[in-house]
C-alpha positions as CSV (number, residue, x, y, z in Angstrom):
1,M,-6.1,-20.1,43.2
2,W,-8.7,-19.1,40.7
3,K,-6.4,-16.4,39.4
4,Y,-3.8,-19.1,38.3
5,I,-6.5,-21.2,36.6
6,I,-7.9,-18.1,34.7
7,D,-4.3,-17.0,33.8
8,G,-3.5,-20.5,32.6
9,L,-6.7,-20.6,30.5
10,V,-6.0,-17.1,29.0
11,I,-2.4,-18.2,28.1
12,Y,-3.6,-21.5,26.6
13,L,-6.4,-19.7,24.5
14,L,-3.7,-17.2,23.3
15,Y,-1.4,-19.9,22.4
16,K,-4.1,-21.7,20.4
17,V,-5.2,-18.5,18.7
18,I,-1.6,-17.6,17.7
19,F,-0.5,-21.0,16.4
20,E,-3.7,-22.2,14.9
21,I,-5.0,-19.1,13.2
22,I,-2.4,-16.2,13.0
23,V,0.6,-18.3,11.9
24,P,-1.2,-20.4,9.2
25,V,-2.8,-17.2,7.9
26,S,0.5,-15.3,7.7
27,K,2.1,-18.4,5.9
28,G,-0.7,-18.4,3.5
29,V,-0.5,-14.7,2.7
30,K,3.4,-15.1,2.2
31,S,2.7,-18.0,-0.2
32,V,0.0,-16.0,-2.1
33,R,2.3,-13.0,-2.4
34,Q,5.3,-15.1,-3.7
35,N,2.9,-16.7,-6.3
36,M,1.6,-13.3,-7.4
37,E,5.1,-11.9,-7.8
38,Q,6.1,-15.0,-9.8
39,V,3.2,-14.6,-12.1
40,Q,3.9,-10.8,-12.5
41,R,7.6,-11.7,-13.4
42,Q,6.4,-14.2,-16.0
43,Q,3.9,-11.9,-17.5
44,A,6.6,-9.1,-17.7
45,E,9.0,-11.5,-19.5
46,A,6.3,-12.6,-21.9
47,F,5.4,-9.0,-22.6
48,K,9.0,-8.1,-23.2
49,R,9.5,-11.1,-25.5
50,A,6.3,-10.1,-27.5
51,Q,7.5,-6.5,-27.7
52,E,10.8,-7.6,-29.1
53,A,9.2,-10.0,-31.5
54,A,6.9,-7.3,-32.7
55,G,9.8,-4.9,-33.1
56,Q,11.7,-7.4,-35.2
57,N,8.5,-8.0,-37.2
58,N,8.0,-4.4,-37.9
59,A,11.6,-3.8,-38.8
60,T,11.4,-6.6,-41.5
61,Q,8.1,-5.6,-42.9
62,T,7.7,-2.9,-45.5
63,N,5.0,-0.4,-45.6
64,T,3.2,-1.2,-48.9
65,S,-0.3,-0.1,-48.0
66,A,-1.5,3.4,-48.5
67,P,-2.1,5.5,-45.3
68,K,-5.7,5.1,-44.1
69,K,-7.9,8.1,-44.0
70,D,-9.8,8.9,-40.8
71,T,-13.3,8.3,-41.6
72,A,-15.9,9.5,-39.2
73,I,-19.1,7.4,-39.0
74,D,-22.0,9.7,-39.4
75,A,-24.7,8.4,-36.9
76,E,-28.2,9.6,-36.8
77,Y,-29.3,10.7,-33.5
78,I,-33.0,11.1,-32.5
79,D,-33.8,13.7,-29.8
80,F,-36.7,12.8,-27.7
81,E,-38.8,14.5,-25.0
82,E,-40.8,12.8,-22.3
83,V,-44.6,13.3,-22.6
84,K,-46.3,13.9,-19.4
85,K,-49.8,12.9,-19.0
């Protein structure tokens, strides 16, 4: 008799865990994954459009400026030593 009550209680608890925790979490994960994929597609399309626009702008512009020289910035570095007392 007690075995049937314990089995029923275990089955009920498993049912509650599965349908109140696992199923909603899996649906949430699926929803988040779909939203992330959609955002990635939108960003890829925007990047592609920006690259195409930049390519068209570069093709229409002429290079009128002189080439820039690589100038290194001379920085002054101070070497220090710790003074132990």
